[in-house]
Each structure stands twice: as structure tokens, then as C-alpha cells.
C-alpha positions, 0 to 999 in steps of 0.5 A, a space after each residue: 647630907 650628914 650633919 657635922 658638929 662645929 668647934 671654931 677656934 677664934 684665936 687661930 681662925 680655925 674651923 673644925 667640922 666632925 662627926 660626933 663619936 667618929 675616931 680618925 685613922 688618918 688625915 690628908 692636908 691639902 692647903 688650908 684644908 685637913 680631911 680626916 677619915 676613919 678606918 673604912 676611908 669615910 670623911 668624918 672631919 674637915 679642918 679649915 685653917 685661916 677659915 675667915 680668909 678661906 670661906 670669904 673667898 668661897 661664899 657669896 656673902 661674908 658671915 660671922 664664924 662664931 655664929 654658925 649654927 650647923 653645918 652639913 657635908 656630903 662626899 660626891 664621887 665622880 670620875 677621878 675627883 671627889 666633891 666635898 660639898 658644905 652646906 653652911 648658912 643655906 649657901 652649898 660650898 663645893 670643894 673639889 679634890 683628886 681622888 686618891 687611888 691608892 689607900 693613904 699610908 696613914 690609913 694602913 696603920 
């Protein structure tokens, strides 16, 4: 798992996790999640919109997003799906998304 930097916008309730120094070449939005990829299609950032509501449904315990100290992220590829596992406050949260077989048009430019 890689340790991601954290930025939380309390006014908009948006949680942004990112690899420091990485540059996005394109993003994919699925519901309240925005996944950013670099030119090599490596996941470099995740934004969670309405983060308090979304994470309260995914986690066993409710946490204060303003007190998050670190987040780790791992991408696990299997069959035709990808699992993005977020480790937050010692709890692992799996997010399953379909694997995109064709490159994102956003990554072609």
C-alpha cells in the first residue's frame, strides 16, 4: 500500500487523497468518487464527494474527517474488476469498480 497525502475541504465535505508530486493525465468519475490517473494509467488520486455520508456507509465506525492523520491506498486487479482498497484509521475499505478495457479518452491527450 502506498501512503497518500490528504486534503479535506470541510465546507464542501470533499476528501482528496493524492500521491505527492504526481500529475494527473485524466480522471474517471463514478458516483461520488473521482479517480485520477497519470499518463501510465497509475492511480494517483481519489476524491470523495460528500465524504462524511459516503464513508459513514462504508466504515464500521464513524470518524471525524478533520482528524485523519494518514491514508494508504492499494489497487488490486482481478478478473474484469479492480479493487481499490483504502486503509483509513486502521480499517480497510474496499471499493470495487469495473476494469476499463479500453484506455480512457482523457488519457490519450
